[in-house]
C-alpha positions in Angstrom: 56.4 114.8 79.0 52.8 113.4 79.9 51.4 113.9 83.4 49.6 111.0 85.1 46.4 111.8 86.8 43.7 109.7 88.5 40.1 111.1 88.7 38.0 110.7 91.8 35.9 108.4 89.7 38.8 106.1 89.6 39.8 106.4 86.0 43.5 107.3 85.4 44.3 109.4 82.3 47.2 111.7 81.1 47.6 115.3 80.1 50.4 117.4 78.7 52.9 118.7 81.0 52.0 122.2 79.8 48.8 121.8 81.7 50.6 121.2 85.1 49.0 122.8 88.0 45.8 123.6 86.0 42.2 122.4 86.2 41.5 119.7 83.7 38.4 117.6 82.8 38.2 113.8 83.1 37.4 112.3 79.9 35.3 109.5 81.7 33.0 111.5 83.8 33.6 115.0 82.8 34.5 116.0 86.3 37.1 118.6 86.9 40.4 117.9 88.8 43.7 119.5 89.2 46.9 118.4 87.4 49.8 117.9 89.7 52.6 120.6 89.3 55.7 119.7 87.5 58.7 118.5 89.8 61.2 121.1 89.9 63.8 119.2 91.9 67.1 119.6 90.1 68.9 116.7 88.7 72.2 116.1 90.3 75.3 114.1 89.5 75.5 110.8 91.3 78.2 111.1 94.1 79.2 107.3 93.5 79.8 108.1 89.9 82.1 111.0 90.6 83.9 108.9 93.4 84.5 106.2 90.7 86.3 108.6 88.4 88.4 110.1 91.0 89.5 106.7 92.5 90.3 105.2 89.2 92.7 108.2 88.3 94.1 109.0 91.7 94.4 105.2 92.6 95.8 104.1 89.3 98.3 101.3 89.6 97.3 100.6 93.3 94.8 97.7 92.3 93.0 98.1 95.4 91.7 101.6 94.5 91.1 100.8 91.1 89.1 97.7 91.9 87.1 99.8 94.2 86.5 102.4 91.4 85.0 99.6 89.5 82.6 98.6 92.2 81.5 102.3 92.9 80.9 102.7 89.2 78.5 99.6 89.0 76.7 100.8 92.3 76.3 104.3 90.5 74.8 102.9 87.5 72.2 101.0 89.6 71.4 104.0 91.6 71.1 106.2 88.5 68.6 103.6 86.9 66.5 103.6 90.0 66.4 107.4 90.2 66.4 108.6 86.7 64.5 111.7 87.3 66.7 112.9 90.1 70.2 111.7 89.3 72.6 111.5 86.4 76.2 110.7 85.8 76.0 107.3 83.9 78.9 108.6 81.6 81.0 109.2 84.7 80.3 106.0 86.2 81.1 104.0 83.0 84.4 105.9 82.4 85.4 105.0 86.1 84.6 101.3 85.6 86.4 101.2 82.4 89.6 103.2 83.6 89.5 101.0 86.9 89.6 97.8 84.8 92.2 98.9 82.5 94.6 100.2 85.4 93.9 96.9 87.3 95.1 94.8 84.4 98.1 97.0 83.7 99.0 97.1 87.3 98.8 93.4 87.7 101.0 93.0 84.4 103.6 95.4 85.4 103.9 94.0 89.1 104.4 90.5 87.5 106.9 91.8 85.0 108.4 94.6 87.1 111.8 94.2 85.3 110.2 95.6 82.1 109.7 99.0 83.9 112.3 101.6 83.0 112.7 102.4 86.6 113.9 98.7 87.3 116.6 98.9 90.2 115.6 102.2 91.8 113.4 100.8 94.3 116.1 98.4 95.3 118.7 101.2 95.2 116.5 103.3 97.7 115.7 100.3 100.0 119.3 99.2 100.1 120.8 102.5 100.5 121.8 102.1 104.0 122.9 98.5 103.7 125.5 99.0 100.7 129.0 100.4 101.4 130.2 102.3 98.2 133.2 103.8 99.9 137.0 102.9 99.7 138.9 101.3 96.8 137.1 99.5 94.1 139.5 96.5 94.9 138.0 95.0 97.8 140.6 93.1 99.9 139.9 90.4 102.4 143.3 90.0 103.8 142.3 87.7 106.7 140.9 85.3 104.1 143.7 85.9 101.5 141.7 87.2 98.6 140.5 90.2 96.9 137.9 91.1 94.2 137.3 94.4 92.3 134.0 96.3 91.9 133.5 96.7 88.1 132.3 100.5 88.7 131.2 103.0 91.3 127.7 101.6 91.1 128.7 98.5 92.7 129.1 98.3 96.6 129.8 95.8 99.2 126.8 94.6 100.9 126.6 95.0 104.8 125.7 92.1 107.0 122.1 93.3 107.3 121.6 93.0 103.7 123.3 89.7 103.4 120.9 88.5 106.2 118.0 89.8 104.3 118.9 88.2 101.1 119.7 84.8 102.8 123.1 85.0 101.0 125.8 82.6 102.6 128.9 84.0 101.0 131.7 85.9 102.9 131.7 88.8 100.5 128.7 90.1 98.4 129.0 93.0 95.7 125.7 94.5 94.8 124.6 96.7 91.9 121.1 97.6 93.0 120.3 99.8 89.9 120.8 96.8 87.8 119.7 94.1 90.4 123.0 92.3 90.0 125.0 90.4 92.5 128.3 88.7 92.8 129.5 86.9 96.0 132.6 84.7 97.2 132.3 81.8 99.2 134.9 79.3 100.5 134.6 75.7 101.7 137.3 73.1 102.8 138.4 70.6 100.5 138.2 67.6 102.8 140.0 65.3 100.5 137.7 66.0 97.5 138.9 66.6 94.1 137.9 69.6 92.1 135.5 67.5 89.9 133.9 65.9 92.8 133.2 69.0 94.6 131.5 70.7 91.5 129.3 67.5 91.1 128.3 68.1 94.8 127.5 72.0 94.1 125.5 70.9 90.9 123.6 68.3 93.0 122.9 70.8 95.8 121.1 73.0 93.2 119.2 70.2 91.6 118.0 69.3 95.1 116.4 72.8 95.4 118.3 73.5 98.6 117.3 77.0 100.1 120.5 78.4 99.0 121.5 81.8 97.1 119.3 84.8 97.0 116.7 83.3 99.5 116.1 84.8 102.9 114.0 83.5 105.8 110.7 84.4 104.3 112.0 84.3 100.5 110.4 81.6 98.2 112.5 78.5 97.9 114.6 78.1 94.8 113.9 75.4 92.2 113.9 74.6 88.5 117.6 74.3 88.1 118.7 73.9 84.6 122.4 73.6 83.7 123.5 75.4 80.6 127.1 75.0 80.5 129.9 73.2 82.5 133.5 73.6 81.4 137.1 74.2 82.6 138.5 77.7 83.2 141.5 79.3 81.5 142.7 81.9 83.9 145.9 83.8 83.3 146.9 83.4 87.0 147.0 79.7 86.5 144.3 78.8 88.9 142.5 75.6 88.2 138.7 75.8 88.1 135.4 75.0 86.4 132.7 77.4 85.2 129.0 76.8 85.6 126.2 78.6 83.8 122.9 77.7 84.8 119.2 79.0 85.3 117.3 78.9 88.6 113.7 79.9 89.8 113.3 81.9 93.1 109.5 82.1 93.4 108.2 83.8 90.2 111.6 85.3 89.4 113.8 83.6 86.8 117.5 84.1 87.4 120.7 83.2 85.5 123.8 82.4 87.3 127.4 82.3 86.4 129.7 80.5 88.9 133.6 79.8 88.9 134.7 77.1 91.2 138.4 77.5 91.9 140.8 75.1 93.8 144.1 77.2 94.4 147.2 75.1 94.7 148.6 74.6 98.2 145.3 75.7 99.8 143.0 73.3 101.6 139.8 75.2 100.3 137.6 75.6 97.3 136.5 79.3 96.3 133.2 79.6 94.7 132.7 83.0 93.1 129.4 83.4 91.4 127.1 86.2 90.0 123.4 86.2 89.3 120.8 88.5 87.7 117.3 88.3 86.2 117.2 86.1 83.0 115.8 88.7 80.9 118.6 91.3 82.0 121.4 88.8 82.3 122.8 89.7 78.8 122.8 93.3 79.8 124.9 93.0 83.1 126.8 89.7 82.3 130.0 91.7 81.2 130.0 93.6 84.6 129.4 90.5 86.5 132.2 88.5 84.7 134.6 91.4 85.1 134.0 91.2 88.8 134.3 87.3 88.9 137.5 87.4 86.8 139.1 89.8 89.1 139.2 87.5 91.8 142.8 86.9 93.0 144.8 85.4 95.8 146.7 87.7 98.1 149.1 85.0 99.4 
């Protein structure tokens, strides 16, 4: 590496670094001058570059930390370029930036498609743990309302009032399987002189009008995008007259599929709505359990 020298005569010239600290002769005026000594300051790794690497790995899947890692990596490259003779670590900075971009994109994809994760439902299971009752018999009897419904397996529990309020569910009884993010509820409404078909028409209309209804709490996004897949009469072994609805509904970014049985018991002045819902992508996997619960609905008197 050449050393730059400016003679007292004003002429700049260069000499080999092997002459550092020695007396040299100016090629212009032949005067002697001393070459500057070599800079022995050790080159250090840029701290911003190291911070970028650490944040990109430790803060993976946090979005915020991974974005900060990208910013630190860019700042580190600028600093290294300005101080090439004193700092290094461009490779670390580039790694931190690339890892930050990858983890940010992957995190956003997973957050928008959370149901694709193999841990789906475990967050709900932990969050709802104190708001679901798994005790007692699998057949849940509502003697004061004159009906019962059976939980498909031990992973299904009965939602407490706190969970019903959080979800914005209006039903009298809500069964929950948090591991599979599946729900089954029972509602009852008075007949008021309406026929079964007329009441079903009203239910379908309420969904089409995007009412703030099922699975929508106080701060939850409003449902919409109703799409009726199927409507047909029920054939129940107990002789209950009813209609089955199968439809899709959007709740914010989440796409849900519902199966609903609307029943009119003979001799009773009320309709019963027994419906279940789950994510559209997972519906086929949990449909059997939901239908098992819905079909288990029976009158106690």
